[in-house]
N, CA, C and O of each residue as an XYZ file, in Angstrom:
552
protein
N     -26.013     -8.994     48.796
C     -25.548     -9.207     47.435
C     -24.821     -7.934     46.963
O     -25.356     -6.834     47.096
N     -23.594     -8.082     46.407
C     -22.830     -6.899     45.974
C     -23.449     -6.237     44.749
O     -24.065     -6.885     43.903
N     -23.263     -4.932     44.686
C     -23.722     -4.174     43.531
C     -22.654     -4.244     42.446
O     -21.474     -4.022     42.717
N     -23.065     -4.550     41.227
C     -22.129     -4.604     40.108
C     -22.048     -3.225     39.490
O     -23.064     -2.607     39.172
N     -20.825     -2.752     39.325
C     -20.588     -1.437     38.740
C     -20.326     -1.595     37.248
O     -19.290     -2.122     36.843
N     -21.261     -1.140     36.443
C     -21.108     -1.238     34.991
C     -20.494      0.052     34.460
O     -21.196      0.953     34.001
N     -19.187      0.115     34.533
C     -18.472      1.283     34.039
C     -18.394      1.230     32.526
O     -18.586      0.190     31.895
N     -18.109      2.374     31.985
C     -17.909      2.460     30.549
C     -16.616      1.733     30.184
O     -15.578      1.942     30.813
N     -16.685      0.889     29.176
C     -15.508      0.175     28.686
C     -14.906      0.956     27.533
O     -15.589      1.257     26.554
N     -13.618      1.287     27.649
C     -12.894      1.948     26.562
C     -11.921      0.940     25.980
O     -11.089      0.378     26.693
N     -12.033      0.716     24.684
C     -11.109     -0.173     23.995
C     -10.081      0.701     23.284
O     -10.427      1.578     22.492
N      -8.826      0.444     23.583
C      -7.722      1.225     23.039
C      -6.744      0.269     22.370
O      -6.481     -0.823     22.874
N      -6.210      0.694     21.230
C      -5.198     -0.089     20.527
C      -3.861      0.640     20.624
O      -3.807      1.869     20.667
N      -2.792     -0.140     20.658
C      -1.449      0.441     20.722
C      -0.519     -0.427     19.899
O      -0.784     -1.603     19.650
N       0.591      0.196     19.479
C       1.552     -0.521     18.644
C       2.931     -0.463     19.269
O       3.354      0.569     19.789
N       3.621     -1.584     19.210
C       5.038     -1.626     19.535
C       5.760     -1.639     18.191
O       5.963     -2.694     17.590
N       6.145     -0.449     17.730
C       6.937     -0.350     16.500
C       8.356     -0.761     16.851
O       8.942     -0.230     17.794
N       8.911     -1.701     16.102
C      10.249     -2.211     16.382
C      11.141     -1.892     15.187
O      10.877     -2.336     14.069
N      12.201     -1.119     15.431
C      13.093     -0.724     14.338
C      14.177     -1.776     14.095
O      14.198     -2.817     14.751
N      15.078     -1.494     13.144
C      16.133     -2.439     12.773
C      17.138     -2.697     13.894
O      17.858     -3.696     13.861
N      17.192     -1.809     14.880
C      18.085     -1.999     16.026
C      17.361     -2.683     17.199
O      17.866     -2.707     18.321
N      16.190     -3.228     16.924
C      15.358     -3.883     17.947
C      15.004     -2.943     19.088
O      14.992     -3.340     20.253
N      14.714     -1.686     18.739
C      14.235     -0.705     19.708
C      12.740     -0.490     19.478
O      12.239     -0.656     18.366
N      12.042     -0.121     20.544
C      10.598      0.085     20.512
C      10.319      1.569     20.691
O      10.930      2.228     21.533
N       9.391      2.091     19.894
C       9.071      3.517     19.956
C       8.095      3.815     21.095
O       7.043      3.185     21.208
N       8.458      4.777     21.929
C       7.578      5.272     22.986
C       7.222      6.722     22.693
O       7.993      7.454     22.072
N       6.050      7.120     23.148
C       5.576      8.493     23.002
C       5.227      9.023     24.383
O       4.607      8.326     25.187
N       5.629     10.261     24.654
C       5.336     10.876     25.954
C       3.994     11.585     25.883
O       3.748     12.363     24.961
N       3.133     11.322     26.845
C       1.807     11.936     26.875
C       1.925     13.443     27.084
O       2.749     13.898     27.877
N       1.104     14.217     26.375
C       1.214     15.677     26.445
C       0.746     16.247     27.782
O       0.016     15.604     28.535
N       1.188     17.471     28.049
C       0.768     18.176     29.262
C      -0.726     18.445     29.208
O      -1.329     18.531     28.138
N      -1.302     18.574     30.391
C      -2.720     18.899     30.565
C      -3.653     17.810     30.045
O      -4.810     18.089     29.732
N      -3.162     16.568     29.948
C      -4.007     15.430     29.596
C      -3.868     14.383     30.689
O      -2.897     14.393     31.445
N      -4.823     13.497     30.771
C      -4.787     12.414     31.739
C      -3.444     11.681     31.632
O      -3.031     11.305     30.534
N      -2.778     11.482     32.737
C      -1.481     10.818     32.820
C      -0.395     11.543     32.010
O       0.472     10.908     31.411
N      -0.457     12.861     32.003
C       0.550     13.638     31.271
C       1.943     13.338     31.832
O       2.117     13.132     33.033
N       2.917     13.318     30.938
C       4.284     13.035     31.331
C       4.647     11.564     31.354
O       5.825     11.221     31.445
N       3.651     10.685     31.273
C       3.912      9.254     31.220
C       4.294      8.878     29.790
O       3.887      9.545     28.839
N       5.067      7.819     29.644
C       5.428      7.281     28.339
C       4.469      6.151     27.998
O       4.008      5.433     28.884
N       4.167      5.994     26.703
C       3.222      4.957     26.298
C       3.557      4.457     24.905
O       4.348      5.057     24.178
N       2.932      3.341     24.554
C       3.012      2.842     23.193
C       2.010      3.660     22.367
O       0.877      3.853     22.806
N       2.400      4.143     21.187
C       1.476      4.957     20.378
C       0.206      4.195     20.030
O       0.217      2.974     19.873
N      -0.884      4.935     19.913
C      -2.172      4.340     19.551
C      -3.306      5.228     20.003
O      -3.123      6.426     20.223
N      -4.483      4.635     20.140
C      -5.633      5.422     20.572
C      -6.905      4.606     20.609
O      -6.885      3.382     20.482
N      -8.007      5.303     20.785
C      -9.316      4.671     20.972
C      -9.852      4.048     19.695
O      -9.654      4.556     18.592
N     -10.534      2.934     19.885
C     -11.285      2.308     18.795
C     -12.641      2.999     18.749
O     -13.385      2.989     19.730
N     -12.957      3.596     17.611
C     -14.233      4.303     17.442
C     -15.345      3.313     17.098
O     -15.080      2.198     16.650
N     -16.569      3.727     17.310
C     -17.732      2.896     16.984
C     -17.691      2.549     15.501
O     -17.499      3.423     14.655
N     -17.872      1.273     15.195
C     -17.885      0.814     13.811
C     -16.510      0.465     13.254
O     -16.409      0.013     12.113
N     -15.444      0.666     14.039
C     -14.093      0.347     13.589
C     -13.642     -1.000     14.136
O     -14.007     -1.385     15.247
N     -12.852     -1.704     13.352
C     -12.154     -2.871     13.884
C     -10.907     -2.360     14.602
O     -10.442     -1.260     14.306
N     -10.362     -3.123     15.525
C      -9.129     -2.680     16.179
C      -7.996     -2.388     15.184
O      -7.245     -1.429     15.360
N      -7.878     -3.212     14.149
C      -6.808     -3.002     13.167
C      -6.996     -1.691     12.405
O      -6.034     -0.950     12.202
N      -8.221     -1.401     11.983
C      -8.476     -0.141     11.268
C      -8.235      1.056     12.179
O      -7.705      2.076     11.740
N      -8.621      0.934     13.441
C      -8.375      2.012     14.404
C      -6.881      2.231     14.574
O      -6.426      3.374     14.638
N      -6.119      1.162     14.646
C      -4.674      1.274     14.821
C      -4.025      1.946     13.610
O      -3.182      2.828     13.775
N      -4.401      1.548     12.419
C      -3.863      2.150     11.200
C      -4.191      3.644     11.162
O      -3.331      4.457     10.824
N      -5.420      4.006     11.505
C      -5.838      5.411     11.523
C      -5.079      6.202     12.586
O      -4.551      7.277     12.303
N      -5.025      5.677     13.798
C      -4.378      6.380     14.906
C      -2.883      6.598     14.646
O      -2.349      7.665     14.950
N      -2.221      5.603     14.094
C      -0.785      5.724     13.845
C      -0.516      6.739     12.737
O       0.477      7.464     12.794
N      -1.376      6.799     11.743
C      -1.236      7.825     10.700
C      -1.434      9.211     11.314
O      -0.673     10.133     11.020
N      -2.460      9.364     12.172
C      -2.744     10.655     12.800
C      -1.640     11.075     13.775
O      -1.275     12.250     13.823
N      -1.109     10.132     14.548
C      -0.131     10.458     15.589
C       1.302     10.556     15.081
O       2.053     11.438     15.497
N       1.683      9.640     14.170
C       3.091      9.521     13.782
C       3.348      9.794     12.306
O       4.501      9.819     11.876
N       2.297      9.998     11.527
C       2.396     10.263     10.097
C       3.143      9.155      9.347
O       3.918      9.422      8.428
N       2.896      7.917      9.757
C       3.436      6.776      9.024
C       2.280      5.877      8.608
O       1.191      5.932      9.178
N       2.540      5.058      7.612
C       1.538      4.118      7.117
C       1.928      2.711      7.522
O       3.014      2.228      7.204
N       1.011      2.064      8.233
C       1.193      0.652      8.555
C       0.113     -0.118      7.811
O      -0.965      0.409      7.536
N       0.407     -1.344      7.496
C      -0.497     -2.189      6.729
C      -0.986     -3.307      7.634
O      -0.223     -3.833      8.444
N      -2.256     -3.672      7.500
C      -2.781     -4.716      8.384
C      -2.089     -6.059      8.171
O      -2.211     -6.946      9.016
N      -1.362     -6.233      7.060
C      -0.596     -7.463      6.845
C       0.721     -7.444      7.611
O       1.364     -8.481      7.773
N       1.121     -6.272      8.080
C       2.409     -6.127      8.779
C       2.251     -5.913     10.281
O       3.237     -5.688     10.984
N       1.032     -5.983     10.769
C       0.814     -5.866     12.209
C       0.299     -7.202     12.742
O      -0.419     -7.928     12.055
N       0.676     -7.501     13.958
C       0.233     -8.757     14.572
C      -0.151     -8.489     16.016
O       0.559     -7.777     16.725
N      -1.283     -9.061     16.464
C      -1.640     -8.890     17.873
C      -0.627     -9.615     18.761
O      -0.212    -10.736     18.468
N      -0.244     -8.955     19.840
C       0.724     -9.563     20.752
C       0.092     -9.933     22.085
O       0.233    -11.063     22.553
N      -0.606     -8.978     22.694
C      -1.184     -9.222     24.011
C      -2.224     -8.143     24.314
O      -2.507     -7.286     23.477
N      -2.781     -8.199     25.510
C      -3.709     -7.168     25.952
C      -3.559     -6.999     27.450
O      -3.008     -7.859     28.138
N      -4.053     -5.888     27.940
C      -4.107     -5.670     29.383
C      -5.376     -4.904     29.710
O      -6.005     -4.304     28.838
N      -5.734     -4.935     30.972
C      -6.914     -4.212     31.447
C      -6.494     -3.354     32.630
O      -5.567     -3.689     33.367
N      -7.191     -2.251     32.793
C      -6.978     -1.453     33.990
C      -8.284     -0.771     34.350
O      -9.004     -0.267     33.487
N      -8.574     -0.767     35.639
C      -9.810     -0.198     36.148
C      -9.548      1.211     36.675
O      -9.068      1.384     37.796
N      -9.868      2.215     35.856
C      -9.795      3.597     36.302
C     -11.102      3.914     37.027
O     -12.075      3.169     36.905
N     -11.129      4.996     37.767
C     -12.325      5.319     38.549
C     -13.558      5.506     37.675
O     -14.654      5.088     38.050
N     -13.386      6.135     36.505
C     -14.547      6.461     35.664
C     -14.780      5.498     34.513
O     -15.837      5.541     33.882
N     -13.812      4.626     34.225
C     -13.975      3.698     33.111
C     -13.049      2.497     33.263
O     -12.077      2.520     34.018
N     -13.385      1.455     32.524
C     -12.560      0.253     32.442
C     -11.827      0.302     31.106
O     -12.459      0.476     30.064
N     -10.512      0.151     31.122
C      -9.705      0.218     29.914
C      -9.289     -1.177     29.481
O      -8.817     -1.975     30.291
N      -9.467     -1.461     28.203
C      -8.954     -2.676     27.592
C      -7.963     -2.224     26.529
O      -8.346     -1.595     25.543
N      -6.685     -2.545     26.731
C      -5.617     -2.120     25.827
C      -5.138     -3.323     25.018
O      -4.678     -4.319     25.576
N      -5.254     -3.215     23.694
C      -4.825     -4.276     22.783
C      -3.492     -3.858     22.171
O      -3.406     -2.821     21.514
N      -2.456     -4.661     22.385
C      -1.123     -4.327     21.878
C      -0.789     -5.168     20.651
O      -0.914     -6.393     20.652
N      -0.360     -4.466     19.606
C       0.097     -5.084     18.364
C       1.583     -4.787     18.208
O       2.112     -3.862     18.825
N       2.255     -5.590     17.369
C       3.645     -5.313     17.033
C       3.753     -5.093     15.530
O       2.939     -5.581     14.746
N       4.786     -4.339     15.156
C       4.994     -4.031     13.748
C       6.475     -3.743     13.532
O       7.082     -2.971     14.275
N       7.047     -4.365     12.514
C       8.449     -4.146     12.167
C       8.614     -3.473     10.812
O       9.732     -3.159     10.405
N       7.502     -3.251     10.109
C       7.592     -2.699      8.755
C       6.507     -1.638      8.566
O       5.325     -1.886      8.803
N       6.938     -0.449      8.135
C       6.003      0.645      7.883
C       6.602      1.572      6.844
O       7.793      1.499      6.543
N       5.772      2.438      6.303
C       6.215      3.426      5.324
C       6.280      4.798      5.984
O       5.326      5.240      6.625
N       7.426      5.466      5.815
C       7.612      6.793      6.378
C       8.523      6.757      7.591
O       8.961      5.698      8.042
N       8.790      7.937      8.098
C       9.626      8.121      9.286
C       8.732      8.641     10.405
O       8.110      9.691     10.243
N       8.645      7.933     11.550
C       7.766      8.410     12.623
C       8.138      9.807     13.118
O       9.272     10.054     13.528
N       7.175     10.701     13.071
C       7.313     12.031     13.667
C       6.018     12.313     14.425
O       4.939     11.906     13.994
N       6.128     12.993     15.529
C       4.939     13.274     16.321
C       4.126     14.391     15.679
O       4.623     15.501     15.494
N       2.897     14.099     15.347
C       1.988     15.087     14.773
C       1.306     15.894     15.875
O       0.611     16.872     15.597
N       1.509     15.477     17.134
C       0.883     16.140     18.280
C       1.933     16.780     19.191
O       1.633     17.126     20.333
N       3.145     16.938     18.696
C       4.262     17.524     19.450
C       4.616     16.735     20.708
O       5.110     17.303     21.682
N       4.366     15.438     20.686
C       4.781     14.583     21.798
C       6.240     14.199     21.601
O       6.700     14.041     20.471
N       6.957     14.053     22.691
C       8.332     13.571     22.601
C       8.297     12.089     22.243
O       7.504     11.330     22.801
N       9.156     11.676     21.312
C       9.276     10.280     20.906
C      10.659      9.780     21.286
O      11.627     10.540     21.292
N      10.744      8.482     21.607
C      12.031      7.915     21.979
C      12.059      6.432     21.606
O      11.119      5.688     21.884
N      13.164      6.021     20.968
C      13.399      4.602     20.678
C      14.108      3.991     21.883
O      15.116      4.521     22.352
N      13.577      2.873     22.381
C      14.070      2.289     23.629
C      14.278      0.783     23.463
O      13.438      0.088     22.891
N      15.402      0.296     23.968
C      15.652     -1.153     23.986
C      14.648     -1.804     24.949
O      14.315     -1.223     25.982
N      14.166     -3.010     24.612
C      13.174     -3.666     25.470
C      13.602     -3.800     26.935
O      12.774     -3.656     27.835
N      14.885     -4.072     27.180
C      15.330     -4.235     28.568
C      15.440     -2.910     29.318
O      15.753     -2.897     30.508
N      15.182     -1.787     28.624
C      15.219     -0.466     29.260
C      13.813      0.122     29.454
O      13.684      1.206     30.024
N      12.775     -0.553     29.005
C      11.413     -0.022     29.077
C      10.989      0.312     30.503
O      10.260      1.281     30.716
N      11.428     -0.464     31.471
C      11.021     -0.242     32.868
C      11.573      1.063     33.441
O      11.124      1.502     34.500
N      12.518      1.677     32.777
C      13.080      2.948     33.254
C      12.174      4.130     32.917
O      12.432      5.252     33.354
N      11.115      3.888     32.143
C      10.193      4.939     31.730
C       8.870      4.759     32.462
O       8.299      3.668     32.477
N       8.393      5.837     33.065
C       7.126      5.797     33.797
C       5.996      5.665     32.777
O       5.811      6.530     31.921
N       5.244      4.566     32.883
C       4.183      4.270     31.928
C       2.852      4.088     32.650
O       2.828      3.717     33.823
N       1.740      4.349     31.949
C       0.435      4.062     32.547
C       0.342      2.566     32.887
O       1.002      1.750     32.244
N      -0.458      2.205     33.874
C      -0.515      0.807     34.312
C      -0.814     -0.197     33.196
O      -0.216     -1.272     33.162
N      -1.722      0.135     32.293
C      -2.075     -0.806     31.224
C      -0.899     -1.033     30.283
O      -0.685     -2.160     29.839
N      -0.128      0.009     29.967
C       1.063     -0.133     29.127
C       2.149     -0.896     29.874
O       2.778     -1.799     29.322
N       2.362     -0.530     31.122
C       3.395     -1.150     31.940
C       3.198     -2.664     32.034
O       4.174     -3.415     32.032
N       1.964     -3.110     32.115
C       1.657     -4.537     32.230
C       2.084     -5.314     30.982
O       2.241     -6.534     31.044
N       2.270     -4.635     29.868
C       2.621     -5.305     28.612
C       4.124     -5.421     28.383
O       4.554     -6.063     27.424
N       4.908     -4.823     29.228
C       6.365     -4.855     29.045
C       6.899     -6.286     29.084
O       7.806     -6.626     28.325
N       6.353     -7.120     29.951
C       6.832     -8.502     30.051
C       6.718     -9.227     28.716
O       7.624     -9.967     28.333
N       5.624     -9.025     28.012
C       5.426     -9.682     26.710
C       6.497     -9.248     25.721
O       7.022    -10.059     24.958
N       6.813     -7.964     25.745
C       7.827     -7.451     24.828
C       9.227     -7.945     25.204
O      10.027     -8.276     24.329
N       9.514     -7.991     26.477
C      10.819     -8.501     26.920
C      11.007     -9.957     26.490
O      12.113    -10.371     26.142
N       9.917    -10.730     26.516
C       9.988    -12.139     26.128
C      10.271    -12.343     24.652
O      10.737    -13.411     24.257
N       9.995    -11.325     23.820
C      10.254    -11.439     22.381
C      11.743    -11.372     22.068
O      12.181    -11.868     21.030
N      12.523    -10.763     22.955
C      13.938    -10.506     22.647
C      14.863    -11.363     23.473
O      16.082    -11.267     23.333
């Protein structure tokens, strides 16, 4: 009988911010962090006691200094990836309306990218798996 590995599950939320030119915002992961140099959809971990939507609103304010409203975000898809030390569940939301101008509060490089160009950016596996959903929107 196989042994079941009960790894720690990390739930992460991410946003596909879509501007008026139908471009999606990507953020480059900082140096000296897991998967540094990879591009990703902005977001972060859901903390204990938080709903995914509240975590997303908090993370986007902390990372990009913009305000998103739970009425302006919609769940799009999710992906999973099995890292050696944990299982990742990534929940992707989309948003076309926010207050403020996105700026990186963590000195990460930001880039607006057309959906058909997303594959040109090296992304973590969980983010990369969500590109198809975004391509289908356009």
